[in-house]
Wavefront OBJ file of the C-alpha trace (Angstrom):
o trace
v -6.226 15.900 31.493
v -3.077 16.489 29.543
v -2.348 12.571 28.801
v -6.176 12.207 27.757
v -6.041 15.110 25.762
v -2.834 13.408 23.817
v -4.125 10.008 23.298
v -7.437 11.524 21.785
v -5.000 13.352 19.557
v -2.370 10.396 18.532
v -5.561 8.442 18.131
v -7.247 10.507 15.373
v -3.783 11.055 13.640
v -3.477 6.999 13.642
v -6.925 7.168 12.257
v -6.056 9.607 9.451
v -3.390 7.948 8.180
v -5.193 4.596 7.653
v -8.130 6.839 6.528
v -5.326 7.806 3.727
v -3.806 4.536 2.962
v -7.295 2.890 2.618
v -7.799 5.747 0.081
v -4.487 5.110 -1.626
v -5.254 1.409 -1.745
v -8.402 2.248 -3.670
v -6.489 2.182 -7.130
v -4.924 -1.364 -6.143
v -8.426 -2.861 -5.489
v -9.186 -2.899 -8.837
v -7.083 -5.482 -9.992
v -5.843 -6.538 -6.546
v -9.154 -7.216 -4.360
v -10.503 -5.660 -1.705
v -8.447 -7.073 0.991
v -5.683 -8.315 -1.620
v -6.764 -11.559 -1.802
v -6.947 -11.645 -6.316
v -4.248 -12.289 -8.496
v -3.529 -9.342 -10.450
v -4.714 -9.765 -13.770
v -4.301 -13.713 -13.376
v -0.825 -13.285 -12.352
v 0.488 -11.412 -9.233
v 0.837 -12.906 -5.892
v -1.885 -11.962 -3.397
v -0.554 -9.284 -2.002
v -3.127 -8.990 1.549
v -1.145 -9.610 4.100
v 2.312 -9.570 2.413
v 5.204 -8.969 4.786
v 5.302 -4.969 4.687
v 9.277 -4.882 3.849
v 8.323 -6.483 0.777
v 6.163 -5.044 -0.043
v 7.662 -1.541 0.031
v 10.787 -2.871 -2.022
v 8.076 -4.134 -4.872
v 6.653 -0.376 -4.993
v 9.883 1.057 -4.983
v 11.334 -1.301 -7.423
v 8.075 -1.007 -9.255
v 8.602 3.114 -9.327
v 11.434 2.865 -10.377
v 10.994 1.202 -13.247
v 13.673 -1.310 -11.858
v 11.079 -4.404 -11.226
v 9.167 -6.651 -13.519
v 7.825 -9.482 -11.770
v 5.077 -11.267 -14.091
v 5.747 -8.532 -16.781
v 3.497 -6.296 -14.769
v 6.378 -3.700 -14.237
v 5.127 -0.765 -16.916
v 2.167 -1.350 -15.960
v 2.832 -0.846 -12.026
v 5.192 1.556 -12.456
v 2.201 4.014 -14.146
v -0.078 2.649 -10.874
v 2.880 3.769 -8.126
v 4.694 6.735 -9.560
v 2.829 9.218 -7.943
v 2.855 8.381 -4.520
v 6.394 9.501 -2.383
v 8.531 7.190 0.331
v 5.924 8.083 2.860
v 2.877 7.173 0.875
v 4.409 3.631 -0.124
v 5.388 2.974 3.988
v 1.559 4.126 4.248
v 0.171 1.655 1.871
v 2.424 -1.152 1.956
v 1.558 -1.380 6.499
v -2.022 -0.861 5.526
v -1.623 -3.767 2.496
v -0.107 -6.321 4.894
v -2.813 -5.563 7.485
v -5.675 -6.979 4.974
l 1 2 3 4 5 6 7 8 9 10 11 12 13 14 15 16 17 18 19 20 21 22 23 24 25 26 27 28 29 30 31 32 33 34 35 36 37 38 39 40 41 42 43 44 45 46 47 48 49 50 51 52 53 54 55 56 57 58 59 60 61 62 63 64 65 66 67 68 69 70 71 72 73 74 75 76 77 78 79 80 81 82 83 84 85 86 87 88 89 90 91 92 93 94 95 96 97 98
């Protein structure tokens, strides 16, 4: 019984993380598309399915103001400014899975 309860708790926690990440991604979807299939403003790479490490590094670079891919640095800095490291990781994993 304890194993079943623990398994259900872990499954619930995993779905909460995905729910949080999908909520975070809503802000991105306007430019990048629901599945990350669009080049944002016709300039960026398609982000859906990109590897997690690259996504994480790019988001952190935009947040720090040290990344300016396709001239989108300032716009992206504003978009990701409020994310903490845990949210960045969740978001990167979510985008990778699109």
